[in-house]
N, C-alpha and C positions, 0 to 999 in steps of 0.2 A: 297513169299515162303510160302507154306503151313506149318503150324505148326501142327506136328505129334503127334498121342496120343500114339504110338507103334514105337520102332524101326524096327519090322518086317514091318510094312506098311512104313516107309520110304525105306527099303531096296527094296521094290518090285518097288517103284517109282525110285529110284534110279538106279536099274537095267535096267529100259527102258530109264535114259536120253540119249538124243542125244542133247542137247542144243549146245554145242561147234560144233559139225558136221555140226549141221544146221545154225550155225553162220558161216560157212566155214573154220574152221581151220581143218588143216589134221593130225588129231588125228588116232591113228594104234590099237585102242582097244576099249571094249566095258567097262563100267566103273567096277573098281576090287574094290570087297567089302569083307572082311572078317567079318563072321557072330560069331564073339565070343560071348557064352553062359553067360559067368560069370566073366567079365573081372574085375580086380583092377587097371587098370590105362589107359589111352587113349595116344595112338601115332600118332602124327599128322607129315606126311613127305611131299615130296615136289610133285612127281608124280611117279605112278608106271613106271618102267622101261619096256627093251624089254621082258625078261622072266618073270615078272611078268604081262605083257599084255595079253601073250601068255598062261600062266597058270589060269589067273583070281584071284590069289590071293598074297597079298602082300609080300613084302621083302624075295623073292625066288631067287634071286641072290646073287652074290659075295657081294653086299654091305650090304644085309641081313644078312648072315654068319658073316661077320664083327661086323654089330651091334648086334647080340647074344652074340659075344664073349667079346665084350667092356661090355654087360650088365650082364654076368656070368649065361647065360639062356641057357638050350640046346632048341633045336625048339619046343618040346612040351610045354615046361616051357614058352616059350615065347608067342606062341599063345594062351594059356590058359590064360596068364596075360595081356595082350595087347589087346585093341580094335584097330585097325589100320586104320586111316583114311589117307587122304593126301590132301593137296590144291588143285590139281584138281585131278580126280579120273580114266581118261582113260591114257594110256600112248600115249605123246604127239608125237611119231615118232623121225626120224632124222632131225637135223637141215640141211639146205644147205649143209654145207661143208661135212655131212656124218659122221661127230665125235661125237660121244657120242649122247647123248639123246637131242631133243631142250627143251628149258628152257619155260614152257608155259608162254602166255603173260598175260600181266595183264587183259586184257579183258577175258579171259579164266578163270583165278582164281577170276574174279569177277563173272563170269556165273556159278562156281563151289562152290563157298564160303557158300552159305546157306545151303549147304548138312552137310558140317561138323559142322558149326555152331549149326545147329539142332541136329547134334549127340552128340554135347557137351552139349546142354541143357536137351536132352531127358536122356543122360546117368549119368550125374553130379558126374563123378567119381573124387577123391580126388586127384588125380596126371596126370598130363599132361606131357608128353615129346615131345619136337617137336625135328625135325631131318633137321637140313640142315637152309641156311640162309632164305629160302621162307619163311618156316613155323615159324619162329621166328620172320619174320617180320609181318605175317598176324595175328599171335595171341600177341605177347606182343610189337609190333611196334618197335623191336630193329633195327636201321639201317644197323648192321655188326654184325658178329659172335663174334669179340673182344669183341663187347658191351655186351655180353649176356651170351655167353657160360664161365661157373663158377660161374655164378650167379642164383637165383632163383626168381621168380614172383608168385604173387595171382592173378588170374583172375576168378571173380564168387566163389571165396572161393576152389578153386583147385591152388595146387601148380604146378607150371609151371617151367619146367628144360628144357633149351634149350641144344642140343648138335649139333655137326656140321655134315655133313653128310659123313657117311662112305665110299664111293666112292672111288675108286683107282685114279679117275681122278682127285679128288680134291689135290692141293698143300698145304692146309690151315695148315695142320698138320705138314709140314716140319721145322716149326719155334718152337723152344722148349716152348716159351711161349704160344703157343697154346696149345702145348701138356699138359702142365701143367693146363690149363684152362680145357682142355677135362678131366684130370685127376680127378680135383676138382667135377667138374659136374658128374661125373659117381659114384664116392663116395657118392654124396648126392643122385644121382637116385637109387641107390642100398639099402640107409639109408629108401628113402620114400619108395620104393616098401615092404621091409621089415616089414614098420610099416602099409602100406595098407594091407599085409596078415595077420596079427596079429587080431584075434578075440577083435571086442569091441574098 
């Protein structure tokens, strides 16, 4: 993977990336990139959904609205606060069943990993929020959401706070114990965001 000198140069090459398509995976969009100009935190999700793939911007669908509500941020503040990346950057399309979105394969995740890892290296933001099990596993090695939501980690001097995915398709939050884990994680995320916004 190229080591970039600027995030703008990375964005140029990422926009042109077709690695997964060339490897034969049935992706259904081009890379989704959010070019935040002065972010305070890094958000690592799983993959764009169908709305994000169509609009070319992350967190535009219902899951994004739920995530903003969880964090107590309106749309403008959310996009000003977070540099949004994901484990894979193209909408992966529907699974054979036609229900929901296809989970990116391990091979796709490997092909795409150099992009978000390089973004983390270039930006060196003090707070990273992961959303969903794939993102938590990729960054902190958590085997399950229950093993990491409600806890915090340190990776390369950044505080990492895992969240579950806000998709309505997930039943994880049906368990009261998991809802308590989410509450703890969100309280920590809000504290860290406030700290990141404080000069000095």
